[in-house]
C-alpha positions in Angstrom: 0.2 0.1 -0.2 1.7 3.1 -1.1 0.6 6.2 1.1 -0.3 9.0 -1.4 -0.4 12.7 0.4 -2.2 15.6 -0.8 -1.4 18.9 -0.2 -4.2 21.7 -0.7 -3.0 23.9 -3.4 -3.5 27.3 -1.6 -3.2 30.6 -3.7 -0.7 32.8 -2.8 -2.1 36.2 -2.0 -0.1 38.5 -0.5 -2.0 40.2 2.0 -0.4 44.2 2.1 0.2 44.8 5.3 0.5 48.4 6.4 3.5 49.2 8.8 3.2 52.8 10.2 6.7 54.5 11.4 6.7 56.3 14.1 5.9 59.8 12.5 2.6 57.9 10.8 1.5 56.9 14.3 1.7 60.3 15.7 0.2 61.8 12.8 -2.6 59.2 13.2 -2.7 60.1 16.8 -3.2 64.0 16.4 -6.0 63.6 13.7 -7.8 61.3 15.8 -7.7 64.0 18.9 -8.5 66.7 16.8 -11.6 65.1 16.0 -12.5 64.3 19.4 -11.7 67.7 20.5 -13.7 69.1 17.7 -16.2 67.0 18.7 -16.2 67.9 22.2 -16.5 71.7 21.3 -19.1 71.2 18.9 -21.3 69.4 21.4 -20.3 72.2 24.0 -21.7 74.6 22.1 -24.6 73.5 21.0 -26.0 72.5 24.8 -24.7 76.0 25.7 -27.0 77.6 22.9 -29.8 75.7 23.9 -29.5 76.4 27.5 -29.5 80.2 26.9 -32.8 79.9 24.7 -35.5 81.0 26.9 -39.2 81.9 26.4 -38.7 84.8 28.2 -35.8 87.4 28.9 -35.2 88.1 32.9 -33.8 91.5 33.6 -30.9 91.4 35.6 -27.4 93.1 36.8 -24.5 92.4 37.4 -22.9 92.9 40.9 -19.4 92.0 42.1 -19.0 89.4 45.5 -17.4 91.1 48.1 -15.0 89.4 50.4 -17.5 87.2 52.8 -20.1 87.0 51.1 -22.1 84.0 50.1 -24.7 82.8 47.6 -26.7 82.6 50.6 -26.4 85.6 51.6 -26.9 87.3 48.3 -30.1 84.6 47.3 -31.7 86.1 50.8 -31.1 90.3 50.1 -32.6 89.4 47.1 -35.8 86.8 47.9 -38.9 88.7 48.1 -41.2 86.0 49.1 -38.3 83.7 51.3 -37.9 81.5 48.9 -33.9 81.6 49.6 -33.4 78.3 47.4 -35.4 79.2 44.3 -33.1 82.3 44.2 -30.6 80.5 44.6 -31.2 78.0 41.9 -31.9 81.3 39.7 -28.6 82.8 40.2 -27.0 79.4 39.8 -28.8 78.8 36.3 -27.9 82.1 35.6 -24.3 82.3 35.4 -23.8 78.9 35.0 -22.4 78.0 38.4 -21.8 73.7 39.2 -21.8 74.7 43.3 -22.4 77.5 45.3 -18.8 78.7 45.7 -18.0 82.0 45.0 -14.7 84.3 44.9 -14.5 87.7 46.1 -14.1 89.8 43.2 -16.2 87.9 41.3 -19.0 89.3 39.2 -22.4 87.2 38.9 -25.4 88.4 37.2 -28.7 88.4 39.4 -32.4 89.1 39.1 -33.6 92.6 39.0 -35.8 93.0 41.9 -38.6 95.9 42.4 
């Protein structure tokens, strides 16, 4: 008995592999980084623009925060009916504040009260 070995004939396709040099990898990285930053800027400006669009304009005035003043103190001076928390929320929304912390010398917009 003879043994017959069949080898499959595989066509020799040359697969081209792309090899990036150090400079090529840097270019790809910088391009991807610029793409991500452009997307972040686009999304950031569109959300700010949509937040500033309101149905009614509210009259505001600019005040400068003095040494030792707090958002609670400013809000309590401005709140007419005792709703200090609502006034704080309004001031935070007008100035796009993330927290209630204010710094002496900071200028903030507050609603005009009669």
